[in-house]
C-alpha positions as CSV (number, residue, x, y, z in Angstrom):
1,M,15.0,-0.6,6.3
2,A,13.7,-3.4,4.2
3,L,10.0,-3.9,3.8
4,D,8.5,-7.3,4.2
5,I,7.3,-8.2,0.7
6,I,5.9,-11.7,0.1
7,S,4.2,-13.4,-2.8
8,V,0.6,-14.7,-2.1
9,E,-1.1,-16.5,-4.9
10,D,-0.4,-14.1,-7.9
11,A,0.0,-10.9,-5.9
12,L,2.9,-9.2,-4.0
13,V,1.9,-8.3,-0.4
14,V,3.8,-5.4,1.2
15,Q,3.6,-5.2,5.0
16,V,3.6,-1.6,6.1
17,P,5.4,-0.9,9.4
18,V,3.7,0.4,12.6
19,R,4.5,4.0,11.5
20,F,4.5,5.4,8.0
21,D,5.8,9.0,8.2
22,A,8.5,11.3,7.2
23,G,11.1,9.3,9.2
24,N,10.7,6.2,7.1
25,A,8.8,7.2,3.9
26,P,12.0,7.7,1.8
27,D,13.2,4.2,2.7
28,I,9.8,2.6,2.1
29,E,9.5,4.5,-1.3
30,K,12.9,3.2,-2.3
31,D,11.9,-0.4,-1.5
32,L,8.6,0.0,-3.3
33,R,10.3,1.5,-6.4
34,L,12.7,-1.5,-6.4
35,M,9.7,-3.8,-6.2
36,L,8.0,-2.0,-9.2
37,T,11.0,-2.8,-11.4
38,T,9.7,-6.4,-11.5
39,R,6.4,-5.0,-13.0
40,P,4.0,-6.9,-10.6
41,K,0.5,-7.2,-11.9
42,K,-1.1,-7.2,-8.5
43,I,0.0,-5.5,-5.3
44,I,-1.6,-5.6,-1.9
45,V,-0.4,-3.0,0.7
46,D,-1.2,-4.5,4.1
47,F,-1.7,-2.0,6.8
48,S,-2.8,-4.5,9.5
49,K,0.2,-3.6,11.7
50,T,0.1,0.2,11.0
51,E,-1.0,2.5,13.8
52,Y,-0.1,5.8,12.2
53,I,0.3,7.3,8.7
54,A,1.4,10.9,7.9
55,S,1.2,13.0,4.8
56,A,4.6,11.7,3.7
57,G,3.2,8.1,3.7
58,L,0.2,9.2,1.7
59,R,2.4,10.9,-0.9
60,V,4.4,7.7,-1.3
61,L,1.2,5.6,-1.7
62,L,-0.2,8.1,-4.3
63,S,3.0,7.9,-6.3
64,I,3.4,4.2,-6.2
65,T,-0.3,3.7,-7.1
66,R,-0.1,6.0,-10.0
67,D,3.0,4.2,-11.4
68,T,1.5,0.8,-10.8
69,L,-1.7,1.7,-12.7
70,K,0.3,3.3,-15.5
71,A,2.2,0.0,-15.9
72,G,-1.1,-1.9,-16.2
73,G,-1.0,-3.3,-12.7
74,K,-3.6,-3.3,-9.9
75,I,-3.2,-2.3,-6.3
76,A,-5.3,-2.6,-3.2
77,L,-4.9,-1.5,0.4
78,A,-5.9,-4.0,3.1
79,G,-6.4,-4.2,6.9
80,L,-6.5,-0.4,7.7
81,K,-7.1,0.2,11.4
82,P,-9.7,2.8,12.3
83,A,-7.2,5.5,13.0
84,V,-5.4,5.0,9.7
85,L,-8.7,4.7,7.7
86,K,-9.8,8.0,9.3
87,V,-6.7,9.7,7.8
88,F,-7.5,8.4,4.4
89,E,-11.1,9.6,4.8
90,M,-10.1,13.0,6.0
91,A,-7.7,13.4,3.0
92,G,-10.4,12.3,0.6
93,F,-8.4,9.3,-0.5
94,T,-11.0,6.6,0.0
95,S,-12.3,7.3,-3.4
96,I,-8.8,7.1,-4.9
97,F,-7.6,3.8,-3.4
98,T,-9.2,0.3,-3.5
99,I,-9.6,-0.4,0.3
100,C,-10.3,-3.9,1.5
101,G,-10.8,-5.3,5.0
102,S,-8.2,-8.1,4.7
103,Q,-5.6,-9.6,2.4
104,D,-8.2,-12.2,1.3
105,D,-10.7,-9.5,0.4
106,A,-8.0,-7.7,-1.6
107,L,-7.0,-10.9,-3.5
108,R,-10.7,-11.4,-4.5
109,K,-11.0,-7.7,-5.5
110,L,-7.9,-7.8,-7.6
111,A,-8.8,-11.1,-9.3
């Protein structure tokens, strides 16, 4: 599986698939780690197509976010649907991640 990763302005935008769970988390993490080798300064993780996220997906996001911040980059999540946002709230992750309503909001937040 290859993630859709595009460049928008000065940020890389990662499109998360419909499901982000134990079935695809290892492949997504592999693609994200490959992306991190380019040392991007701004990353937007777009959840606008994502209907479901499991703990395996949350673990990947935590790891990628930690490594991005350690490398001096910035990361924001965008377009979380209510069911996905609820998982972040229940896990207490809304205070850990920068969560924005849209890609445009995330671009402004990361500026």
